[in-house]
C-alpha positions in Angstrom: 0.0 0.0 0.0 1.3 3.4 -0.7 1.4 6.1 1.9 -1.5 8.1 0.5 -3.9 5.1 0.7 -2.7 4.3 4.2 -3.3 7.9 5.3 -6.7 8.0 3.7 -7.8 4.8 5.3 -6.6 6.0 8.8 -8.1 9.4 8.3 -11.5 7.9 7.4 -11.3 5.6 10.5 -10.6 8.6 12.7 -12.9 11.0 11.0 -14.7 13.3 13.5 -12.7 11.8 16.3 -14.6 8.5 16.1 -12.2 5.7 16.7 -13.3 2.2 15.8 -13.9 -0.2 18.7 -11.1 -2.7 19.3 -8.5 -0.3 17.8 -7.4 1.4 21.0 -5.3 -0.3 23.6 -5.3 0.4 27.3 -2.0 -1.2 28.2 1.5 0.2 28.1 2.6 -2.0 25.2 2.0 -0.4 21.7 0.2 -2.4 19.0 2.8 -4.6 17.4 1.0 -4.8 14.0 1.5 -1.2 13.1 4.2 -0.2 10.7 6.4 2.8 11.4 4.6 4.7 8.7 1.2 3.9 10.3 2.4 5.1 13.7 3.7 8.3 12.2 0.3 9.0 10.5 -1.6 8.1 13.7 0.7 10.3 15.9 0.2 13.2 13.5 -3.6 12.8 13.8 -3.3 12.5 17.6 -1.2 15.7 17.7 -3.9 17.5 15.8 -6.5 16.2 18.2 -4.4 17.2 21.2 -3.9 20.7 19.8 -7.6 21.1 19.2 -8.3 20.1 22.8 -9.4 16.5 22.2 -7.0 15.1 24.8 -8.8 11.8 25.5 -8.7 10.6 21.9 -5.2 11.8 21.4 -4.2 9.9 24.6 -5.8 6.7 23.4 -3.9 6.9 20.1 -0.6 7.7 21.9 -1.1 4.6 24.0 -1.8 2.6 20.9 1.3 3.7 19.1 3.5 3.8 22.2 4.4 7.5 21.5 6.1 8.5 24.8 6.4 12.2 23.9 2.7 12.5 23.3 1.9 10.7 26.5 4.2 13.0 28.4 2.4 16.0 26.9 -0.9 14.4 28.0 0.6 14.0 31.5 1.6 17.6 31.5 -1.9 18.6 30.5 -3.5 16.6 33.3 -1.0 18.0 35.8 -1.8 21.5 34.7 -5.5 20.7 35.5 -4.6 19.3 38.9 -5.4 15.7 37.9 -2.3 14.1 39.4 -3.4 10.5 39.1 -4.3 10.8 35.5 -0.9 12.6 34.9 0.9 9.8 36.8 -0.7 7.1 34.6 0.3 9.0 31.4 3.9 9.5 32.6 4.1 5.8 33.6 2.8 4.7 30.2 5.4 7.0 28.6 8.1 5.5 30.8 8.9 9.0 32.0 10.3 8.3 35.5 11.5 11.8 36.1 8.0 13.3 35.8 6.3 10.4 37.6 8.8 10.5 40.5 7.6 14.0 41.5 4.0 12.8 41.8 5.2 9.8 43.8 7.0 12.1 46.2 3.9 14.2 46.6 1.8 11.1 47.3 4.4 10.0 49.9 4.2 13.4 51.6 0.5 13.2 51.9 0.6 9.7 53.3 3.4 10.7 55.7 1.3 13.6 56.9 -1.7 11.4 57.4 0.3 8.8 59.3 1.9 11.5 61.6 -1.4 13.1 62.6 -2.6 12.4 66.0 
């Protein structure tokens, strides 16, 4: 298949942010059947979605493709909205230990404070 046909097929599948059932993964391992070219096309589409504010569909595609930079951006978005647990999940899926470690430290501080209360 040439690139134009692949892109048209994927674009039609994602049209109006409607992702076909069974296409999106929810684990941290990307779909192994996608070619590099397909991943690039999907990641571009997800970037467009992200930039338009459709964070959830973009996140789902980033998980599918294993795109860690995109997942880190999603984590940053959640963190800016004070949704630390969602941010932590995105950072963990992105294998971004640096960003995740700060959230773990914050959680540990809260637990420590709760344990030290009398």
